[in-house]
C-alpha positions, 0 to 999 in steps of 0.5 A: 094776312099780308105784311104791311106794304111799303112805299115803292119809289122807282128802281135805281137806274141800272147799267148793263145786265149780266148775261145768264149762263147758258144751258148747263150740261147734264149732271156729271156730263161734259169735259173738265173745264181747263183750270190752273192753280190759284194765282196769288192775289196781288193785282187785277188781271189785265183788262180788269178795271176797278170800279169805284164809287163815283162810276155808274152801277153795274147791272146787278144780280138778275135774280134780285133785279127781276123779282117783279116778274113773278107778280102776285105769287107768294115770295115770303112767308113769316109768322106775321104774314105773307109778302108777294113778289110784287110787294117784295120788289117794291120794298127792294126798290125802295131800299135800293134807292136809299143806298144811294146812286154810286156803287158802294161796299155795304156791310149787312148784318144778316138774319132770317128776317124780311128786313135783312132779306130786303136789304140784301136783295136791294144791294145786289139788284143795284150793283153794290158789293155786299159784305154779309156778316152774322147778325147775332155775332157783334164781335164778328161785325165789329172785326170786319167793319174795322178790317174793311171800312164799309161805306154803308152798314145796314142794321135790319130792325125786327119787324121794320125797315132796315136802318141804313148807316151811311159812313161817308157820301160815296165810296172809299174803295175801288170795287171790281165790276164783277164783285158782288158778295163777300162771305167769310170762309166756312168755319171762320167768324170775324176773320179778315179772310173773305171769299170774293164772289161775282154776280155770275157766281151767284146767278149760275149756282142758283140756276144750277141748284134750281135745275137739279132740285127741280124747284117749282114756283109752287114750292115753299122752302124753309130757312133752317140755316142762317142767311150769312151761311152760304148754304142758307143763302143758296136756299133763298137765291135758288127758290127766289130764282124760280118764283117759289116761296121762302118760309123765312124764320130764325126758329130751330127745327127743335122748336115746336113753333117752327113746325107749326109755321112750316105746316101752316105755310105748306112747306115743301123743302128743308135744308140741314147740316149734319147737326140739323139731322141730329135735332130732327131725330130728337124731335121725332121728325120720322113720325111727323105729318108733313103732307106737302114736303117734297124733298130734304137737302143735306150739306155742310159736312159729312153725314154718316153713310148709315144715316144717309141710307136711313133718311133715304129709306125714310123719305121713300116711305114718306114720299119725299126725296133726300138730296145729299150735296157737297160744296164750299163757300169758295164754290158759292155753295154747291159743287156736287149732289147725289141723285135721290134714287142712288142715296140708299145704295151709295150713301157714302158718295157725294154724287156727280158735279152740279150742272155746269161744273166738272171734277178732276182728280190730281195727284197728292202726297197724302194719297200715295199708294192709294189707287184712284185717289187724288185731290178733288179739283172743281171747275165751273161758273160758280168758282169764286173770283179769289180771296180778299184779305185787305180792302185793296183786294176788292179791286182784284179780278179773277185770280182763281180758275179752278178750286182745289178743294183740299179733299181726297176723293175717288171716282167709283165705277158708277161714275160717282165721286166719294170723299175718302179724306182731307189733305189739310186736316192730316196731323203729324204727331210724334212723327206719325201721320194721323187722319182725324177724319178716319178717327172720327169714322172709327168712333162712329162705327162704335156708335160714338159721336166725336170730333178730332183735332190736335197738334204736333204733340197730341191728338185731342178728341171731343166725344159725346158720352155713351154707355160703356165707353169711358176715357180709358177705353176710347183712348186705348182704341184710338191709340191702337188704331193710330200707333200712338202712345196712349199719353198722346191721346187726350179724350174729353167726354162732353154732353154735346159736341162743340159747334159753330153758329151754322151747326158745323163742327167747332174744331178750334174749341176741340183743340182748346180742350187740351190747353191747361187752364189759364193758358189761353182766354178760351180756357178749358177748366182745370185738367186735374187736381181736387174737385171744385168747392161747392159741388153736390150738396154745396152750402152756397158761395165759397168765400175762398173763391170769391173772385173779382167783385167789381162787376166785371169778369173775363171769360177765363175767370168765368170758365174757372168758376164754372169748372170749380162749382160744377166739377167739370174739366171740359168748360169752354167759353161756349159752355152754359150752366145747363149744357154742363149739367147744372141742377137746382142744387148747384144753381144757387151757388152759381147764381150768387157767384155770378151776381157777385162777379158781374154786378148783375145777373141776366134773367136767363143766365143759366142758358147763356154761354160764358162768352155771352156773360163775359161780354163787356158792359156798356161804356159810360159817358166818359168812356169808362165801363158802366159802374156796378149797380147799387141795387142787386136782384136775386132769383125768385126761386132762390128766395122762395127756397130760403123763405120756405125752409125758414117757415118750415123749421119755425112752424115745427118749433112753433116759434110762429105758425106759417105752414105750407113751405114744403108744398111750395118747395114742391112747386119750386122743385118742378120749376127747377126740374124743367129748367135744369134737368130737361135742358138737354134735348137728348133723352139719355142725357136727361135721364143721366142728369135726373139720376144724378140729381136724385142721388144728390137728394137720396144719399145725404138723406139716407146717411143722416137718417141712418145716423139718427137711427143710431142715436134716437128712436125717431126712424126705422129702416124704412126711413133709411131706405126712403120707403116709409111714406110708401109703406105706411102713408097713414103713420102720423108718428116721427116716421112721417117727418121725411114725407117731403123728401120721400115724395120728391124722390118718388116724383122724380123717379116717376117722371124720369122713368116716364120721360125715358120712354122715347114716345113720351120724350118726343111728346115733351119735345114737341109740347114742352108746355102741353105735357106738364099741363096734361100731367097736372090735370092727371094729378088734380084728379087725385087731388079731388079724389075723382079716380077711385083712389083710396083716401089721401091718408091711405096713399103716399103723399107723392100721388096727392101732391104731384099736381104741385110739382107738375104746375111748377114744371109748366110754369117754367115752360110758360113762354106767353102771357096766356100760358102763365095765366092758365097755370096761375089760374090752375094753382089759384083754383086747386090750392083752396080747400087742399088744407081744410081750415088753414087759409093762411097756409093756402094763401102762403102757397098761392102767393109764393106760386104767383111770385114764381110765375110772374116775377123771375127776380126780386130786388135785393142787396148783397147781404140778403143775397148771401143769406138767401143763397146760404139758406136755399143751398142748404135747404135740404140739409136743414130740413133733414137735420132740424128734427133732431136739432131743435128739440135739444134747444127748444126748452131753452129758447125757441129763437135759439132752437131756430138759429141752431137748426139753421146753423147745423143744417148749413154745417151738414151741407158743408160737410157733405160738400167736403166729402164729395170734394175729397171723393172726387179728388181721390177718384182723379188721383186713383185714375191718373195713377192707374193710367200712369202705370198702364203699359203701351206697346209704343216704343216712345218713352213714357210721359207723365200720367194723363190729367183728369179729363184727358 
């Protein structure tokens, strides 16, 4: 299958071609190129004539201009098909013609798509200047558009040609003849400070990378990194230079579809930043069958030496090479690489300079007293022209001859370079100099993933939770290492480390963790004080915390809401409901609170970041923000929980007969299990979340059952311990009342234990839909009594109803219509006959399940939302307590008995929530008081007790 061809008009006329760099010296060889400190970006160098829009085009980028010479070789592979170099060249020529004859500043919203790639190559081949911005960050694109006023904005359209928005006929800018590409500096998004790269920079770096990687025209390189990121772009350029194929995709390596495409395309290389390798470990990369893989590259940040050695050894066993690389945007991409045969023996080294480049070490104050250590300075044809901060800087020529990396390094006896620190990241806290990289390395040696930042007063640590390490222990270890007082070390335990879109560490978010709530739009949630309302067995929306109700809420308002409902002090605008550990019990309250604040609830709000939810609404025709919609919606799972619990209680009272609510709730439980408890890709975090969720069901159940045991003879000790259904499944007395809760707890315990097994965890990550379907099939064997089990009445209900839970789980993992059709067909086949002689009960379960699968949300109103949220959020408490409540009123009025049962259950849920809040506040106060009394060896005067979450 090939992608549809596009018309091929003649290429735009070009001027002189840039000369190809000469043959590079051998890796690590050659003398350092004489360099100087970067000159101030003030004026063009003598003889550098600005090149405006009305003058002839420059020669363009050779690797983009010469695509057709590779003929019918495959250039691009996507999920939709393949594109040859001849076809790609035709599309590039057509797009270049659409960009116009004069040289212009072209802003391109980059993405890993054919349209974006075509536009990028077209602009560079025709000699335009490309300003490449993240395609998935509209704020960044808007900020850079406002700052640089591009002549043309290119919008890649999914599955089609790029849409070209001409903002003026010619160019408003004086563009230097050598200027080719503008990229944001590493870690910045939307900052007006850009790196100016020349055609020679791009061509030379691509040739250098292709040389030391040994890229062949038979290779197929996957785009595992975004195109707007210099590392991701270098993968594309170096492979196109050699006539190799590019497997173009925006899928994450954590997505099973990525690996399907990679195998189908016969992929030969992967590129990754350290976070990519975390994901590879989680998805079972070590055991994957990738017969065509030749090499894996790593850059974009330091990978721990032990992990370098691990992957180097893994590559040797599996037949591929690991290239550890070092670079910066200011060097176009790459400055050094570690030859694969040295990776296992020298895993801490960055290696040798790339072909054509050279290093030297210059004295630095931070390296005083450290023999052989200095600031690493790089020279080579890939060193940037300089920085741009305003449009006027686009006329500048070269203002930088040597790149001062800011890294402290040394050269080993083997001729390899090692990075030992960084100048610009040194902190001076309370008069003491602290190296954050050294702190991160210290914690890494203890098995802790951490990021370290700070200011003049404090050291801020973001640390991924790990068994045996709490805030106090980490704080003490770091304070002792740095010589700082413990009060100056702020520790925040997080489910995962904050990262930028390109996978690099997000240090600004780490620094923001130390700011008090409300001090900055990038709020961090409450640092101390009572636990938030609505946690644990929350009864629903908190009237006292309603917040704005005009359909608009800022990021700071939403941060405070998330922190309050989820009892999390580490909320940032980049947090989401699932990343913060939200579950089905807190989901109801959060969804209703958000719907009240936002005026609408996006379909996948639970996976969206707070920043995305807080984006302004689309302006109306008069410029005002769009009005709050009159029609509301409510999530189907919330409605089903509310309706099911009313039907359960009403049927038990015999006010009406509409049974099947408990069985429908099991399917909803499976659906929410997949959405919330399996949202983290990390196995231990999943286990912790599941354990917390089980406790939030089991503890209130045991507490109420113990109370009921004291005031009635309905239950015995087996009910309090949630063992009755397992010990006496055949019992039909009052003890069976809690069968549903016991069955749910047993199922959750079983699947949690199953997924805690690394091999099963890997299967679920690789087959998120296939595993629950398979488990549902196993459950159906018991449902149809095909496996020699005792009769249904003689085994625990958890075994006979597990298939409902598994089908709900599979429904949540359904991503395509065939997926949904299969899971619907399974339910519609299995439910009939499960309740002999009760067709209405079976119909109720089937209709509810179909709604869950096919209709994520239902039309509603504000009052219906409030009622549904209150009932759904209190459904567990209502189920527990109604057995003891309704008999008191049944003789007076069945309607009164129903109302009293619902009201009492809601009140019990509120009481549980209140107890949880008080317990959290007591823990916070006790922890702060204990830490405040802790003694420290530092002579600094004692400060206030640390806040909760420090």
